[in-house]
LOFI-393435 format. One record per residue (C-alpha): residue in one letter; chain; y, x, z. Coordinates in Angstrom, 3 decimals, padded with zeros to 6 digits. Each point is the difference from the previous one (the first is absolute). Example, Ala and Ser with C-alpha at 12.3 -4.5 7.8 and 13.67 -1.06 7.14 Angstrom:
2
 r c       c2       c1       c3
 A A -004.500  012.300  007.800
 S A  003.440  001.370 -000.660
REM end
This chain:
156
 r c       c2       c1       c3
 M A -013.637  005.769  007.157
 Q A  001.652  002.429 -002.351
 L A  003.734  000.495 -000.456
 I A  001.749  001.559 -002.979
 C A  003.732  000.586 -000.200
 Y A  002.338  000.611 -002.926
 V A  003.403  001.393  000.956
 T A  002.135  001.933 -002.466
 P A  001.764  003.241  001.016
 E A  003.357 -001.680 -000.821
 D A -000.568 -002.676  002.640
 K A  002.544  000.482  002.804
 K A -002.330 -001.501  002.607
 R A -003.057  001.998 -001.119
 V A -000.483  001.886  003.277
 D A  000.589 -003.135  002.119
 I A -002.500 -001.991 -002.053
 I A -002.704  002.668  000.229
 Q A  000.532  000.449  003.743
 G A -000.006 -003.783  000.485
 I A -003.294 -000.359 -001.860
 Q A -001.622  002.743  002.037
 A A  001.281 -001.401  003.300
 S A -000.876 -003.640 -000.664
 T A -003.424  000.210 -001.594
 G A -001.729  002.893  001.704
 L A -002.163  000.311 -003.100
 A A -001.127  003.494 -000.883
 N A -000.747 -000.651 -003.662
 V A  003.509 -000.843 -001.230
 K A  000.691  001.397 -003.471
 Y A  003.587  000.661 -001.089
 F A  001.187  000.125 -003.606
 S A  003.399  001.056 -001.314
 T A -000.468 -000.571 -003.742
 S A -000.919 -003.212 -001.746
 D A -002.639  001.786 -002.097
 D A -001.866  001.234  003.090
 F A  000.261 -003.441  001.589
 R A -001.307 -001.655 -003.177
 E A -002.943  002.423 -000.101
 R A -000.923 -000.877  003.586
 L A  000.166 -003.720 -000.743
 L A -002.408  000.510 -002.899
 H A -002.698  001.396  002.304
 N A -002.192 -002.111  002.227
 L A  001.896 -001.429  002.946
 D A -001.218 -001.648  003.180
 R A  000.265 -003.767  000.124
 K A  002.569  000.295  002.769
 T A  002.283  002.577 -001.588
 V A  003.688 -000.319  000.886
 A A  002.573  001.535 -002.344
 V A  003.471  000.672  001.372
 V A  002.373  000.444 -002.927
 S A  003.591  001.020  000.574
 V A  002.187 -000.465 -003.057
 A A  003.141  002.142 -000.007
 T A  001.463 -000.920 -003.396
 E A -000.258 -002.697 -002.630
 K A -001.894  002.462 -002.214
 D A -002.622  000.405  002.730
 L A -000.320 -003.762  000.251
 I A -000.593 -000.243 -003.739
 D A -002.646  002.755  000.199
 I A -001.741 -001.864  002.816
 Y A  000.286 -003.280 -001.910
 F A -002.061  001.477 -002.828
 M A -002.744  000.759  002.558
 Q A -000.170 -003.669  000.982
 H A -003.570 -000.412 -001.246
 L A -001.107  002.877  002.251
 L A  001.900 -001.264  003.041
 N A -001.938 -003.273 -000.031
 K A -002.884  001.863  001.653
 V A  001.974  000.940  003.136
 Q A  002.084 -001.624  002.722
 L A  003.486  001.010 -001.112
 V A  002.857  000.643  002.423
 L A  003.107  000.429 -002.135
 L A  003.285  001.575  001.100
 L A  002.810 -000.807 -002.444
 P A  003.220  002.016 -000.432
 D A  002.378 -002.990  000.298
 T A  000.233 -003.778  000.253
 E A  001.266 -000.709 -003.508
 R A -001.505 -003.164 -001.488
 H A -001.669  001.763 -002.935
 T A -001.490  002.655  002.297
 I A -001.502 -002.602  002.315
 A A -001.259 -002.030 -002.979
 M A -001.723  003.043 -001.478
 G A -001.436  000.823  003.409
 H A -001.503 -003.501  000.259
 R A -001.704  000.487 -003.356
 L A -002.050  002.779  001.591
 H A -001.411 -002.567  002.482
 P A  000.484  002.102  003.136
 Y A -001.502 -000.984  003.325
 F A  003.315  000.966  001.573
 M A  003.378  000.996 -001.435
 C A  003.203  001.339  001.578
 T A  002.742  002.494 -000.831
 T A  000.229  003.655  000.900
 D A  003.347 -000.818  001.641
 T A -001.807 -001.820  002.793
 E A -001.228  001.900  003.006
 V A -003.262  001.874 -000.369
 S A -001.113 -001.855  003.130
 N A -000.425 -003.123 -002.178
 L A -002.386  001.941 -002.218
 M A -001.840  001.292  003.061
 D A -000.411 -003.539  001.372
 V A -001.353 -001.234 -003.326
 L A -002.506  002.845 -000.260
 K A -001.147 -000.505  003.595
 T A -000.625 -003.671 -000.751
 I A -001.895  000.763 -003.200
 V A -002.162  002.634  001.688
 A A -000.699 -002.265  003.000
 H A -000.523 -003.341 -001.766
 G A -000.468  000.792 -003.678
 T A  002.923 -002.239 -000.998
 P A  003.749  000.590 -000.084
 P A  002.597 -002.047  001.894
 K A  002.180 -002.632 -001.679
 P A  002.772  001.407 -002.255
 Y A  003.656  000.046  000.936
 E A  001.990 -002.980 -001.256
 Q A  001.953  001.969 -002.607
 F A -003.248  001.228 -001.575
 R A -001.845 -003.308 -000.157
 N A -001.189 -001.056 -003.418
 P A  002.875 -002.016 -001.516
 F A -002.488 -002.280 -001.784
 E A -001.621 -001.233  003.242
 S A  002.597 -002.750  000.257
 I A -000.995 -001.532 -003.367
 M A -003.769  000.270  000.276
 P A -001.827 -003.336 -000.506
 N A -001.220 -000.141  003.598
 S A  003.580 -000.115  001.247
 L A  001.056 -002.906 -002.215
 P A  000.229 -003.248  001.992
 F A -001.719 -002.266 -002.530
 F A -003.231  002.052  000.182
 E A -000.240 -000.631  003.726
 D A  000.063 -003.818 -000.312
 N A -003.279 -000.539 -001.787
 P A -001.513  002.942 -001.845
 C A -002.478 -002.243 -001.820
 E A  002.796 -001.782 -001.886
 H A  001.225  003.277 -001.479
 E A -003.265  001.416 -001.352
 A A -000.175  001.135 -003.582
 A A -001.590 -002.373 -002.478
REM end
């Protein structure tokens, strides 16, 4: 497993995040990037199938920069740390299709737990309630009339 991390120098929790990653994963080949251009270059090169990218977004501008790398982030398991819990920030974060998403305001121990789970099992834990996809409640599988008899509702 390979782990890459993008944390900007302006991020207030930069040191805590880096120390948390080192303590929780125990991986020797962790690569750290502080500019979006360097991070983009790394994503363009061949990556392992089980590459985890930890991306900490400090500002809305950083989130927009990361959003434009969306096509490159599809190749990795993305762990996204957002700067706040504003609706538009969370919505933009969901568009990146992260495996796990939380804010930088939360304890770094949450990030450490997530990374330990990913390293141990290859999959992240369930997201916190406030970061769940808001569209899950209106997906067709959750509508009651689909559960009655799915054959009656097939397309013609």
